N, C-alpha and C positions, 0 to 999 in steps of 0.2 A: 876519558880514558880510550874509548873508542875511536873518536874525533882525532886524536894524535896519531893512532896506530892507520889509519884510512889515510889521513894525509901524509905519512911518511910512506905507503906505500910504493916501490917502486915499479911504475907503470909501464918501462921498459922490461921488467921482470916478469911481467903477466903473461901465463901460460895461454891467456883467449881474450876475445874478446870479451866473454864471460866475464873473466876476472876484474878487467877494467869497469865494465858496468857494475859491478856488484861492489867495488871502491865508491863509485859515483853515488850509488844508491848510499852507502853508510853515511856518505858525506852529507847529502841532502837530507838524511836521517838525523845527524847531530844538526844541521842547520835549523832543523826545525826545533830541537830541545833548547836551543840557543836563542830564540827569536821570540818574541811574546806579539800576539795582535791584540787592536783592543779588544776589549770584553764582548764577549757576545750574550745576547739574553740565555740561551739554552747551551750550557756546558756540555752536553751532552752529543751537539752536532756534531759531525767528525772535520777533523781539518784536512781540507780537501788539496791532494797533491797532485798535479796534473805535468803530462811531458808533452811537448810539442815537437813532432819531428826524429824521435829516435823509437822505433817498435823495441829493439833490443834493450835497451836501458824501461822502458815501460814493463818488459818482463822480466829485467832484476828487482825492480822496486817493488814487485809485488813481494818480494820478503819483508818488505816494511809494512806492505798494507796490513791493518788490523792492529799493528802496534799502537803504544800509547807514547805522544809528545805532551807532557805536563799533563792536564786533566783531559785532552782529545786523542780520539782515536784516528788516525792516519788512514785516510780514505785513499787509494791511487787509484786515478783515471786515465785512459787516453785522452789527450785532446787533440782536435784536427783542424782546430783555427782560433784567428785572436777571441772571437766571441764566446767559444765554449771555453778557454782560457780564461776568463775574465770571471767567470764564476767560480775559481781556486782560490785557495788560499794560498798556496805556491805553486809555481810554474817554472820548469824547466825547460829551458831554449836550446835543444842540439843544437851544434853544427856552428855553421858562419853564416847562417841567413839573415841578412841585415833586412830584406823587406821584411820578412817575417817577424823579426823584433820591433818595427816602427809600428807595424799594424796592430800586435801586441801591447806595445806600451800607450797606443791612442784609446784600447779597449779596455786596459785598465788605470787610466788616469784616475788619480783621486781616490783609489780604490787600496785598502791594506793586502796587497799581494806582493808576497817574497819573489822575484824573479831571480834565478840563477840562470846563468849562462857559460859557456867556454868559448867568445868570440873576443878576439882584439878589439880592442874600442869598447866595450860592454858596459863599463863602469861609467864611459865619458859621455856614452847613451843613456844613461839614465837606472841601467842595471844595477840591481842591489849586491849581488855575489856572483865572481867571475870564479871559475876553476882556472886554472894554468896549471900547463906540463912545464916544471922547469927542474933542471937536471934528472931527467929521469923521475920526477915524482910529481904526485898531485899537490899543488899548493891553492889559494884562493886568497883573491881581493874583496873589501869590502866598501859598497858604497853608502857611508854613515849618513850621509847629509840626504840623500834622496829616501834612504829607507825610512828616516825619521819623517820626511814630507808626507811619506805613505801611510804614518800612523805606524809603522812597527818601530820595536825596541831591540836591538841587538845587544846580546851580553856582552860587557868587556872581556870576560871568558874567551869567548870567540874571537872578539878583535884583536886578543894577544897571540893567539895562534894566527892571523892573517899574515900574508906578506908583504900587504898595502892596505894601508884603510884610510880612503878619500873623506874628509870630512867638509 
């Protein structure tokens, strides 16, 4: 339900950058709830969420730090480079920095890291979930094929809400 509310949030009506980042944080949280990772030996391990390139969004994500997603507790971290990002379970790549994306993609190749971005062509470049501003509202697109190749399972409930699903 929160996912529906966050996705329908009018971006143009947001009072501030903080409001936009809060909506993105809610979406990221819900993406973790509707994504399954390969089983880990210790279910007590946190689900690591990293942000590459946006200090304000990292601050907004502190609201979900410590929240439960399934059986695991979210732990939000700031990452400064692709090598640090490769240790995460979820990475949000802010902006349109294709060079950072290519480095990140190379660093996480073959690892079950959910990648979330907000750039044109993100899905075609191998990203898993792309945030899109459409009609002054946040929408998202999913690259199901590449997510599966990374060992991730994205719920059909999430896919039904996607603007586009690339299979």
